[in-house]
VOGU-3710 file (C-alpha; in Angstrom, 3 decimals, decimal comma):
1> msdpvriggf> -91,910/41,624/133,117  -93,159/40,033/129,730  -90,169/39,253/127,479  -89,576/41,805/124,432  -90,079/41,540/120,644  -87,775/39,116/118,880  -87,449/39,160/115,381  -85,253/35,907/115,270  -83,520/34,100/112,466  -83,988/37,618/109,782
11> yssfdteavi> -80,440/37,297/108,843  -80,059/33,468/107,583  -83,926/33,103/106,045  -85,455/36,147/104,403  -84,414/35,506/100,580  -84,577/39,147/99,077  -83,915/38,478/95,141  -87,305/36,424/95,217  -89,344/39,030/96,263  -87,234/41,207/93,593
21> sqltkarqvq> -88,191/38,558/91,028  -92,120/39,177/92,054  -91,632/43,101/92,260  -90,086/43,399/88,498  -93,042/40,534/87,332  -95,205/42,858/89,287  -93,939/46,212/87,263  -93,698/44,044/83,372  -96,978/44,146/83,366  -97,217/46,953/81,759
31> idklnvevar> -94,579/45,665/79,109  -96,275/42,350/78,653  -99,344/44,629/76,997  -97,097/46,331/74,919  -95,417/43,852/73,452  -98,994/42,680/72,626  -98,877/45,994/70,718  -95,651/45,583/68,766  -97,070/42,413/67,906  -100,247/43,808/66,724
41> adarkaaiad> -98,401/46,482/64,527  -95,799/44,593/63,145  -98,064/41,891/61,849  -100,290/44,580/60,531  -96,734/46,035/58,855  -96,370/42,184/57,326  -99,921/42,369/56,013  -99,156/45,332/54,662  -96,137/44,004/53,086  -97,987/41,337/51,601
51> lvtrfsalrs> -100,289/43,392/49,884  -97,950/45,577/48,633  -96,187/42,312/47,179  -99,128/41,472/45,493  -99,819/45,089/44,272  -96,717/45,184/42,362  -96,823/41,578/40,991  -100,923/43,012/39,603  -98,474/46,365/38,702  -96,192/43,992/36,912
61> kvntlagtss> -98,576/42,474/34,600  -100,848/45,737/34,380  -97,923/47,453/32,632  -97,255/44,550/30,385  -100,533/45,145/28,929  -100,323/49,006/29,102  -97,338/48,425/26,621  -97,982/49,791/23,201  -97,342/46,448/21,276  -99,100/44,177/24,532
71> vsgkstvvtg> -101,036/42,208/22,210  -99,592/43,080/18,809  -97,018/40,744/19,019  -96,787/38,326/15,670  -95,619/34,844/14,883  -93,162/33,201/11,790  -93,298/29,966/10,386  -90,619/29,248/7,907  -91,548/26,507/5,679  -88,462/25,556/3,871
81> tglaaaagpn> -84,440/25,742/5,238  -81,703/28,148/5,433  -82,864/30,828/7,039  -84,885/31,638/10,535  -87,616/34,974/10,747  -88,631/36,881/13,373  -91,641/39,992/13,630  -91,959/42,122/15,537  -95,552/44,573/16,922  -95,796/46,066/13,289
91> aalgsftvsv> -94,958/43,314/10,950  -98,114/43,182/8,741  -99,711/39,634/8,745  -99,414/38,033/5,677  -96,842/35,247/4,072  -93,532/35,882/1,148  -90,957/33,867/-0,448  -87,227/34,410/0,197  -84,760/33,249/-2,356  -81,071/33,743/-0,942
101> sklatgtraa> -77,695/33,597/-3,981  -75,139/34,547/-2,399  -74,189/34,573/1,480  -72,501/37,265/3,830  -69,135/36,984/4,338  -65,872/38,003/6,737  -62,772/38,368/5,217  -60,435/35,709/5,659  -56,241/35,244/5,687  -55,054/31,600/5,558
111> gsaisaalda> -51,535/31,182/6,508  -48,978/29,025/4,751  -48,270/24,852/5,990  -46,190/25,716/8,985  -45,343/21,571/10,162  -41,910/20,510/9,589  -41,344/17,523/6,691  -41,461/13,736/7,627  -38,742/12,400/9,245  -38,473/8,935/7,580
121> aspmnesnfq> -34,899/8,166/9,114  -36,010/8,236/12,923  -38,587/5,793/14,494  -42,698/6,355/12,911  -43,719/7,431/16,778  -40,865/10,449/16,799  -41,208/11,174/13,077  -43,535/14,081/13,071  -46,284/12,397/12,313  -50,253/13,332/12,477
131> ttptngtfti> -51,234/9,770/13,380  -48,513/7,928/14,999  -48,553/4,663/12,954  -49,115/1,496/15,895  -47,401/-1,680/16,112  -49,462/-4,283/14,203  -49,596/-5,614/10,625  -51,471/-4,180/7,439  -51,977/-5,289/3,628  -50,038/-4,267/0,476
141> gtvgggntti> -50,526/-5,684/-2,706  -50,893/-6,011/-6,571  -53,382/-7,430/-8,598  -50,875/-9,440/-10,653  -48,073/-10,218/-7,703  -50,910/-11,281/-4,535  -50,802/-9,306/-1,653  -48,325/-9,493/1,285  -48,514/-8,550/5,153  -45,931/-5,789/6,338
151> kigaqvvnga> -45,458/-5,893/10,649  -44,828/-2,977/12,262  -42,897/-3,104/15,564  -39,825/-2,503/17,229  -36,185/-2,461/14,827  -33,484/-5,012/15,130  -31,829/-3,783/18,112  -27,815/-2,447/17,448  -26,051/-4,789/19,611  -22,835/-4,022/18,457
161> allnasnfat> -23,283/0,083/19,426  -21,967/1,689/22,234  -25,423/1,836/24,990  -25,730/5,446/25,070  -25,594/5,763/20,982  -28,050/2,101/20,706  -31,353/2,069/19,601  -32,812/1,189/22,883  -36,709/2,354/23,549  -35,422/3,407/26,528
171> avtsgtftva> -32,206/4,873/27,711  -29,296/2,246/29,798  -27,633/3,877/32,542  -24,557/3,255/33,864  -23,786/0,913/37,029  -24,427/-2,348/38,289  -27,517/-5,169/38,049  -27,776/-8,296/39,249  -28,371/-11,496/38,121  -28,565/-14,971/39,771
181> tagggsavin> -29,172/-18,449/39,896  -30,373/-21,164/42,537  -27,287/-23,551/41,948  -24,472/-20,947/41,087  -24,577/-17,590/43,023  -25,235/-14,264/42,266  -23,256/-11,804/39,909  -23,170/-8,313/39,660  -22,852/-7,075/36,195  -20,758/-3,854/35,486
191> vdvatqslnd> -22,396/-1,366/32,661  -20,445/1,598/31,566  -23,435/3,318/28,264  -19,877/4,743/27,109  -18,078/1,770/26,428  -19,809/-1,291/26,339  -22,530/-2,214/24,108  -25,148/-4,541/24,103  -23,247/-7,520/22,943  -20,500/-6,638/25,964
201> ivtsingsgi> -23,377/-6,413/28,278  -24,528/-10,181/26,615  -20,841/-11,353/26,835  -20,254/-10,445/30,694  -23,703/-12,190/31,641  -22,257/-15,007/29,944  -18,878/-14,846/31,484  -20,523/-14,635/34,632  -19,647/-18,515/36,390  -22,991/-18,978/37,712
211> gltatitndt> -24,589/-20,871/34,722  -27,339/-18,505/33,113  -26,380/-17,263/29,343  -27,997/-14,329/27,895  -29,015/-13,927/24,124  -30,553/-11,888/21,961  -33,560/-13,137/20,659  -36,298/-12,167/17,660  -39,473/-10,470/18,613  -42,860/-11,637/17,071
221> ygrantitlt> -41,993/-10,630/13,891  -38,953/-12,343/13,740  -36,590/-9,203/14,558  -33,635/-9,538/16,864  -34,445/-7,577/19,497  -35,477/-9,389/22,477  -33,206/-10,928/25,349  -33,310/-14,172/27,101  -31,689/-15,691/30,082  -31,335/-19,326/30,003
231> stngnitigd> -29,969/-20,910/33,161  -28,093/-24,512/33,566  -28,151/-23,621/37,087  -31,476/-23,890/38,519  -33,859/-21,296/38,763  -32,737/-17,636/37,886  -33,495/-14,456/40,007  -32,701/-11,045/38,325  -32,488/-7,811/40,285  -31,277/-6,320/43,582
241> sgdtsnflsa> -32,202/-3,403/45,771  -28,641/-2,499/45,330  -28,661/-2,255/41,499  -27,775/1,390/40,113  -28,287/0,695/37,125  -31,812/0,195/35,003  -30,362/-2,657/32,490  -33,178/-4,842/33,636  -36,023/-2,616/33,568  -34,812/-1,518/30,263
251> tsltgatgtt> -34,624/-4,499/28,468  -37,731/-5,129/30,281  -36,239/-8,496/31,849  -37,680/-6,367/35,304  -41,501/-8,153/35,957  -40,824/-11,259/33,404  -41,553/-14,572/34,556  -39,972/-17,541/34,017  -37,969/-20,273/36,186  -34,680/-21,669/34,303
261> titgtapvsq> -35,518/-19,023/31,170  -36,417/-15,751/30,990  -37,339/-13,752/28,053  -38,306/-9,784/28,686  -42,422/-8,673/28,393  -41,214/-6,771/25,354  -38,690/-5,504/22,618  -35,513/-3,433/23,691  -35,608/-0,747/20,807  -36,754/1,588/19,057
271> qmtlngviae> -40,295/1,606/16,601  -38,601/0,830/13,255  -38,422/4,074/10,773  -40,298/4,694/7,503  -37,823/4,012/6,222  -37,724/0,562/7,444  -41,226/0,175/6,186  -40,889/1,196/2,653  -37,858/-0,876/2,733  -40,082/-3,574/3,318
281> ingagvgvta> -42,584/-2,683/1,068  -40,476/-2,749/-1,613  -38,504/-5,802/-0,594  -41,811/-7,356/-0,244  -42,213/-9,185/-3,586  -45,165/-7,742/-4,631  -44,217/-5,975/-7,356  -45,366/-2,292/-5,231  -42,403/0,233/-4,936  -43,630/2,826/-2,137
291> titndvngka> -41,125/6,057/-2,411  -41,926/9,253/-0,081  -42,453/12,073/-2,213  -43,117/16,196/-1,672  -46,327/17,630/-0,965  -48,481/20,734/-2,574  -45,553/22,754/-0,379  -42,488/21,022/-1,735  -41,791/18,724/1,507  -41,786/14,925/1,918
301> niitlnaata> -44,750/14,354/3,329  -46,105/12,261/0,624  -45,974/8,317/0,339  -46,741/7,307/-3,233  -47,113/4,226/-4,278  -46,433/2,268/-8,007  -47,025/-1,292/-9,362  -47,362/-2,076/-12,941  -51,254/-3,756/-12,325  -53,961/-2,349/-9,657
311> invgnatdss> -52,796/-2,245/-6,228  -54,831/-3,043/-3,051  -54,147/-2,087/0,064  -56,014/-2,942/3,812  -57,148/-6,135/4,975  -59,946/-6,359/7,540  -57,250/-8,513/9,508  -55,071/-5,308/9,761  -54,459/-4,624/13,484  -52,121/-1,253/12,234
321> nflsatnlla> -53,055/2,053/11,812  -50,735/2,746/9,029  -52,120/2,923/5,789  -54,704/5,283/7,480  -51,967/6,755/9,334  -50,378/8,018/6,503  -53,472/8,845/4,504  -52,946/5,496/1,426  -56,689/3,325/2,874  -58,756/5,692/1,094
331> spgtttrast> -56,390/7,235/-1,553  -58,134/6,661/-5,217  -56,248/5,412/-7,858  -54,878/1,778/-9,524  -51,719/1,582/-10,867  -50,286/4,479/-8,852  -51,884/5,250/-5,430  -50,634/8,299/-3,323  -51,472/9,819/-0,114  -54,616/12,132/-0,392
341> rgiarmnpsd> -52,980/15,001/1,928  -49,730/15,346/4,078  -48,818/13,224/6,603  -46,467/15,527/8,872  -48,188/17,601/11,554  -46,884/19,222/14,312  -49,119/18,470/17,017  -50,561/22,495/18,069  -51,401/21,531/21,920  -47,343/20,547/22,307
351> kmadaswqgg> -45,877/23,489/23,996  -44,604/25,645/20,778  -40,702/25,613/21,423  -41,395/21,948/21,148  -43,464/21,378/17,792  -42,463/20,398/14,761  -42,452/24,122/13,325  -41,244/24,595/9,286  -37,656/26,138/10,027  -37,726/25,875/13,884
361> apaagahsft> -39,798/27,894/16,294  -41,077/31,722/16,423  -38,912/33,645/18,635  -38,424/32,238/21,984  -39,405/34,218/25,091  -41,691/36,669/25,611  -43,669/38,451/22,555  -46,711/39,770/20,595  -48,892/40,605/17,551  -51,979/42,587/17,160
371> ingvtinynt> -55,101/41,693/15,190  -57,264/44,572/14,362  -55,361/46,428/17,054  -55,776/44,128/19,509  -52,276/43,246/21,420  -52,229/39,019/21,537  -49,694/37,998/24,025  -47,686/34,374/24,249  -44,596/32,996/25,195  -43,221/29,990/22,940
381> asdsmndvla> -41,659/28,115/25,968  -45,200/28,509/28,420  -47,510/28,297/24,888  -48,961/26,216/23,112  -50,554/26,790/19,211  -53,987/26,001/20,968  -53,713/28,437/23,483  -52,634/31,198/21,522  -55,359/30,160/18,972  -58,071/30,764/21,741
391> ritastagvt> -56,509/33,690/23,117  -57,242/35,428/19,251  -60,493/33,904/19,484  -61,282/34,798/22,736  -60,207/37,947/22,403  -62,250/41,457/21,469  -60,131/41,169/17,936  -63,129/40,327/16,184  -61,776/36,907/14,170  -61,505/33,329/15,145
401> atydsvtdav> -58,379/31,546/15,282  -58,641/28,028/13,650  -55,739/25,235/13,098  -56,556/23,377/9,711  -54,362/20,155/9,667  -55,722/19,536/5,816  -54,165/22,000/4,944  -52,018/22,921/8,165  -52,359/26,424/8,143  -53,510/28,861/10,703
411> ilqqtatgsm> -57,105/30,243/9,373  -58,010/33,686/10,618  -62,091/34,454/10,128  -63,362/38,014/10,479  -66,859/37,552/12,509  -68,116/41,099/10,994  -69,076/40,511/7,555  -68,297/42,769/4,531  -64,612/43,596/3,083  -63,004/45,398/5,884
421> pitladdgag> -59,799/43,741/5,719  -57,799/42,209/9,183  -54,670/43,769/10,011  -51,501/42,094/11,403  -48,602/43,201/13,182  -45,911/41,360/14,874  -44,435/43,085/18,014  -41,577/44,230/16,098  -39,101/43,446/19,021  -37,923/39,810/17,815
431> gdflsktgll> -41,775/37,820/17,444  -42,409/36,660/14,949  -45,712/34,570/15,544  -47,139/35,962/12,226  -44,334/35,552/10,337  -43,582/32,288/10,891  -47,230/30,959/10,282  -47,274/32,636/6,862  -50,435/35,431/8,368  -48,401/38,207/7,372
441> aasqtagtna> -48,194/37,848/4,493  -51,018/36,081/3,375  -53,566/37,099/0,015  -56,416/37,688/1,998  -59,708/36,634/0,736  -61,891/40,316/1,637  -65,827/38,982/2,632  -68,681/39,490/0,486  -72,629/40,788/0,786  -75,600/38,832/1,012
451> eysinggatq> -77,914/38,787/-1,770  -81,986/37,409/-1,987  -84,421/38,144/-3,189  -88,241/38,694/-1,530  -91,123/37,590/-3,540  -88,898/36,855/-6,643  -87,901/40,741/-6,893  -85,396/42,173/-7,587  -81,823/41,602/-6,260  -81,201/42,929/-2,885
461> ysssntvtal> -77,834/43,433/-0,856  -76,787/43,782/2,689  -73,012/43,276/4,525  -74,667/41,185/6,971  -76,634/37,859/7,123  -79,062/39,204/8,964  -81,820/41,641/7,432  -85,418/43,407/7,084  -86,894/41,888/4,374  -90,073/43,709/5,169
471> pgvtltlsal> -91,228/46,319/7,447  -91,151/44,775/10,695  -89,432/40,733/9,312  -86,511/39,921/10,590  -84,606/37,532/8,033  -81,739/35,120/9,478  -79,879/33,793/5,800  -78,042/30,982/7,137  -77,796/29,115/3,165  -78,360/29,525/-0,336
481> idagtpatva> -82,081/28,657/-1,928  -82,772/28,129/-4,773  -84,838/30,545/-6,638  -86,945/27,682/-8,171  -87,664/25,995/-4,590  -87,991/29,584/-2,656  -88,587/29,699/1,388  -91,733/30,698/2,352  -91,946/32,820/5,672  -95,703/33,579/7,004
491> vnqdassavt> -96,066/36,445/9,395  -99,459/35,274/11,746  -101,303/36,845/14,980  -99,243/36,074/18,330  -102,362/34,760/20,169  -100,535/32,941/22,564  -98,708/35,453/23,947  -101,764/38,025/24,494  -103,889/35,212/26,200  -101,054/34,451/28,590
501> amkglvtefn> -100,809/38,576/29,494  -104,269/38,312/30,119  -104,437/35,104/32,399  -101,570/36,646/34,199  -103,610/39,854/35,017  -106,848/37,657/36,049  -104,340/35,372/38,363  -102,437/38,561/39,766  -105,893/40,904/40,144  -107,875/37,576/41,950
511> nvmtaidslt> -104,846/37,796/44,367  -105,521/41,141/45,195  -108,616/41,017/46,172  -108,439/37,732/48,079  -105,829/39,346/49,925  -108,085/42,222/50,330  -111,241/39,739/51,534  -108,819/38,417/54,181  -107,373/41,372/55,889  -110,688/43,417/56,232
521> kadgskddnq> -112,534/40,341/57,177  -115,014/41,443/59,674  -116,440/38,488/62,391  -118,467/39,997/65,216  -118,356/36,653/67,314  -116,351/36,754/70,753  -115,232/32,999/70,878  -112,297/31,980/68,358  -113,244/35,454/66,381  -111,418/35,320/62,671
531> sgllsgdasi> -111,586/39,129/61,935  -108,888/39,924/59,547  -105,306/42,094/61,002  -107,098/45,184/59,426  -110,692/44,630/59,862  -112,796/47,999/60,084  -109,994/49,988/58,082  -111,974/51,683/55,261  -109,060/52,590/53,383  -108,156/49,431/52,375
541> rqlksslrgm> -111,958/48,197/51,661  -111,753/51,229/49,276  -109,212/50,350/47,247  -111,065/46,888/46,606  -114,120/48,968/44,966  -111,424/51,071/42,900  -109,675/48,365/42,059  -113,047/46,698/40,886  -114,354/50,133/39,378  -111,518/51,309/37,095
551> ligtgqnvpg> -111,920/47,768/35,628  -115,417/47,841/34,876  -115,041/51,246/33,440  -114,156/52,322/29,907  -111,092/54,704/29,826  -110,838/58,085/28,201  -111,510/58,858/24,857  -110,165/55,029/23,980  -109,940/55,227/20,084  -111,266/51,997/18,301
561> nytsmgqvgl> -114,189/49,695/18,551  -114,088/48,388/21,804  -115,029/50,263/24,796  -114,997/47,205/27,597  -113,820/44,774/29,704  -116,282/42,271/28,699  -116,054/43,563/25,160  -112,703/41,152/25,070  -113,315/38,402/27,647  -113,155/39,686/30,977
571> sfgavgsavg> -116,102/39,533/34,101  -116,578/39,098/36,752  -119,561/36,553/35,586  -122,512/36,889/33,396  -125,329/40,108/33,701  -127,824/38,678/36,554  -125,338/36,142/38,743  -126,532/35,349/41,964  -124,866/37,858/44,571  -122,366/36,525/45,492
581> ttntlqfdes> -121,325/34,698/42,573  -119,173/37,735/40,827  -116,379/38,342/42,930  -113,681/36,796/41,504  -112,396/38,351/37,808  -113,101/36,035/35,035  -111,252/35,394/31,663  -113,278/34,250/28,402  -110,174/33,079/26,629  -112,011/32,417/23,595
591> kftaalasdp> -113,613/35,845/23,532  -110,926/37,000/23,737  -109,210/35,636/21,345  -112,110/36,467/18,520  -111,539/39,681/19,485  -107,933/39,947/18,577  -108,555/38,339/15,486  -110,988/40,338/14,378  -110,027/43,933/15,529  -106,298/43,445/16,956
601> tslqsflsaf> -105,559/47,097/16,431  -108,759/47,902/18,494  -108,318/45,846/20,495  -104,385/47,107/21,484  -105,764/50,572/21,595  -108,505/49,636/24,488  -105,395/48,134/26,084  -103,070/50,343/25,932  -103,940/53,911/24,700  -102,341/56,538/25,934
611> sleatltpgg> -102,061/60,374/25,205  -100,988/63,559/27,046  -101,618/67,535/25,789  -99,633/70,318/26,836  -100,513/73,927/26,613  -99,243/76,732/26,846  -101,483/78,871/30,069  -102,792/82,617/28,532  -101,383/85,359/29,668  -97,771/84,462/30,886
621> tgsiasisgs> -95,697/87,454/31,541  -91,902/86,406/30,581  -90,135/85,803/27,056  -92,337/82,624/25,676  -94,773/83,400/22,705  -95,906/79,918/22,213  -95,222/76,030/21,825  -95,700/73,383/19,696  -95,526/69,763/19,034  -96,428/66,508/20,322
631> ytgskagtya> -95,889/66,071/24,338  -93,928/63,218/24,904  -93,500/63,212/28,956  -94,988/60,601/31,160  -97,082/62,246/33,147  -99,998/64,830/33,351  -99,035/67,766/35,769  -97,674/70,905/35,383  -94,896/73,177/34,582  -94,310/76,495/36,410
641> itddgvghlt> -91,567/78,258/33,939  -89,385/81,193/35,631  -87,834/83,308/33,274  -85,200/85,892/34,513  -85,581/88,063/31,488  -81,943/87,445/29,922  -82,183/84,002/28,349  -82,768/81,433/31,046  -85,763/79,464/31,834  -86,549/77,575/34,417
651> avftpldgsa> -89,011/75,075/34,453  -90,089/73,539/37,460  -92,656/69,786/36,018  -95,451/69,048/39,317  -96,832/65,851/38,347  -100,667/65,388/38,850  -100,286/61,970/40,589  -97,972/63,536/43,664  -94,966/61,616/42,802  -91,232/64,010/43,345
661> atttnatvtp> -91,168/66,878/40,865  -88,799/67,578/38,177  -86,392/71,040/37,179  -85,233/71,438/33,375  -83,125/74,881/32,055  -82,655/76,151/28,903  -80,741/79,023/27,605  -82,634/80,796/24,466  -82,360/84,083/22,285  -84,892/86,730/21,258
671> ggtttalipg> -86,975/85,545/18,380  -85,059/81,797/18,971  -86,706/78,352/20,237  -85,787/75,605/22,626  -86,906/71,510/22,165  -84,908/71,206/26,319  -87,835/72,440/28,550  -90,272/70,789/27,830  -89,823/66,442/26,258  -91,747/66,995/22,942
681> mtvtiagalq> -92,329/70,878/22,644  -90,295/73,589/20,758  -91,215/76,421/22,587  -90,369/79,767/20,826  -89,392/82,876/22,096  -90,495/86,426/21,305  -88,588/89,118/19,679  -87,573/90,748/22,709  -86,785/88,917/26,058  -88,512/89,722/28,993
691> ggehtvsvat> -88,359/88,180/32,789  -91,869/86,661/34,072  -93,343/83,653/34,493  -95,764/81,213/32,860  -97,623/78,074/33,134  -97,715/74,613/31,039  -100,612/72,842/31,894  -100,414/68,825/30,714  -103,619/67,040/30,542  -104,528/63,800/29,704
701> tsssvmnqlk> -106,897/63,575/26,335  -106,378/59,425/26,040  -106,491/57,284/28,838  -107,274/53,427/28,472  -108,363/51,234/31,351  -105,413/49,852/31,300  -103,180/53,118/31,718  -105,371/54,222/34,630  -104,983/51,334/36,516  -101,417/51,239/35,912
711> tflenqvgag> -101,027/54,769/37,541  -103,639/53,950/40,599  -101,471/51,301/41,486  -97,695/53,157/41,213  -99,964/55,752/43,277  -100,493/52,885/45,851  -96,788/50,630/45,542  -94,503/52,952/43,533  -92,161/55,313/46,021  -93,835/57,288/48,634
721> gmlarredsy> -97,030/55,607/47,524  -100,115/54,922/50,012  -99,475/51,413/50,990  -95,423/51,628/51,780  -96,839/54,779/53,391  -98,976/53,058/55,514  -96,354/49,979/55,907  -93,948/52,567/57,448  -96,771/54,359/59,799  -96,880/50,595/61,081
731> aaisediqer> -92,981/50,198/61,430  -93,038/53,771/63,361  -95,524/52,679/65,572  -93,635/49,537/66,139  -90,516/51,657/67,008  -92,647/53,729/69,389  -93,796/50,970/71,328  -90,463/49,609/71,515  -89,291/52,883/73,008  -91,763/53,096/75,977
741> mdtiqeridr> -90,584/49,216/76,309  -87,194/49,997/76,681  -87,776/53,499/79,257  -90,345/50,851/81,043  -87,787/48,547/81,455  -84,594/50,552/82,503  -86,712/52,093/84,844  -87,856/48,906/86,861  -84,208/47,724/87,026  -83,756/50,980/88,255
751> emenlrrkfa> -86,132/50,249/90,958  -84,596/47,309/91,416  -81,362/47,993/91,893  -82,168/50,538/94,396  -84,401/47,810/96,458  -81,130/45,254/96,110  -78,656/48,074/97,785  -81,532/48,671/101,067  -82,171/45,139/101,205  -78,152/44,618/101,614
761> lmeqaqaraq> -78,506/47,562/103,996  -81,095/46,264/105,933  -79,286/42,874/106,569  -76,405/44,439/107,784  -78,085/45,993/110,020  -79,592/42,749/111,275  -76,696/41,330/111,211  -75,203/43,289/113,971  -78,133/43,284/115,624  -77,932/39,954/116,292
771> gimaaleqam> -74,138/40,125/117,055  -75,805/42,247/120,033  -78,134/39,799/121,566  -75,466/37,284/121,633  -73,110/39,045/123,204  -76,124/40,110/126,099  -77,160/36,488/125,711  -74,050/35,570/126,889  -73,422/38,912/129,278  -76,957/37,552/131,164
781> vkmsatkq> -75,361/34,044/130,910  -72,263/34,979/132,943  -74,435/37,078/135,773  -76,841/34,008/136,030  -73,302/32,047/137,024  -72,196/34,732/139,105  -74,885/34,960/141,855  -75,240/31,098/142,003
//
């Protein structure tokens, strides 16, 4: 008997996933083909989108040239100073002269002096100087008594005063400090600022028993205000990590160098007072007497020098700014010289609560005031004067606020010119900023009108410095101009902007033509075919023909002396040019500028002429008797008017270009009129109301080439335009194909999943079969062994 057919090893060697993968790939051939179609549709959509972009750029240039003043621009040239000029399209060409006898100004309010007077008894760096005098020297003298050098620096230290009441520049704190010598060891010195003076501390050091002597020595200007330590017992060491008083740093001994002698690096005392400087001037023996006198506001704020002979101040070698800080350096006079203005000024950057106000700072806390009805908030603890002034200027109050350090006053200047007053009020809740600055009680200087003359004629007046000198010409006055030497304003044709507009048109027109040629190119070759994405698309090729045809046209009923683009410098090449050489639009700039100079009115009309006429169609059945006026709408089309017979009219306008319809309504009375129904038109109602319908037709009566191009381009790339619809159609095609691909892929996925389930069942059956075969083989082996 022959052996049975066996299929061995199927369970372990059959790769079901490889089979499924190959089957999936075979099924997806259709999807791969559809992917090619999606890519083609997407590429065409992108091509149309690019064409839309180019058409839109061309439309922008066409819209510019179709404007009623596109080539009517004027430029101005001003000879002289004191004004600027600008001319509109309607300005007449020519020149005229301008003189200005007065500028328009805004109302001005000047407050009173706000700073406290000089504090001559305090150190000068704490005495309210606007500019703090620096240490150094300055020169003063007389012709008869010679010159002397006054030295400004630290005061003589008050060694006998308690430390907490002394004139130290840095306040000393209680505690201990350490000094030591190499041979004598260290000593801890106690400091109690409430019971000890500098002299006491010096005595303590000297009695420390370590061979150290402390003395108060003179600074470089001969004033006793510096501490010197001298050792007879080796090198000196000062300070220890356990020190609790700042005495060594307050006396500038910390960081000082030396071995057996150490001197503080700076004086210990404060800067000298103004009274001290005056005393040195008066005691110098050169015949000068210095006194502090009152300024125009009655405050001690001026230094006055008197002498029997002419007074000299300043020298090239001076190292202190005292003479300029006291405003004496540039003071006039001979035997009497005085500060040219007040010396003391608050620092406007300081918080107002800390600044040196005359009579004290404004009321503490959060307050406000109003200027021209606008509320300004402030807080003296957190705001400086500069903060508040900046807040005023930045507000909508219409004023600029500044601090004038010369007059020591806050100035408010109304930005609007004319005589309007500035209205001011504190908050009524204790706030007194306006009162403290003197603005509330200030007499305001009313603004004035500008006064000017054109061509030497009668004086003209304006509340503003921006004036219309002649129709279409605006002048901005900035300075007085004498009638004997007036400024001259020349108004010229602005050819440059017109040329730029025409060049822009040519560039974008040629870009569109090039794009259309590339997209519709037809290539019959089989190898390396270079056909365009839209090859064979006659509608796209027709766009090129339409654009070119309109550009070489003459427009519709265009008034003026120009009837073709060739007359104003636009052409596709000279007549008789070889075929293929006249594809691009060309611009003859010289021809264009000559046409503009020869007849600018006709050129403007040729480019932008556009008019519409509305006509009531006879035979209407409603209440309208007639229409009159000049239509001011922008499109041709038809108004379908419905009359309900009781005074309500509804008009639906359907544009001729296919764009969306619009609806207007009006309420009328018997024998009355309405201008609300049709733009620019007066609709007259019959004596009796009657329900029915009317039709008003709006037709183009004149349209330039640019306006025709404008309408054409709007129909292509405007909302719902042809190219926009084409772009949408390719997008729809791509989406449709993608949906088909998704459906096919879902079917393939289901099929492969079904195969996986069947293969799994098959392998399970095979496994069972192999198990049975193994069992049978074992049984046969046992049977054979038994027979033997």
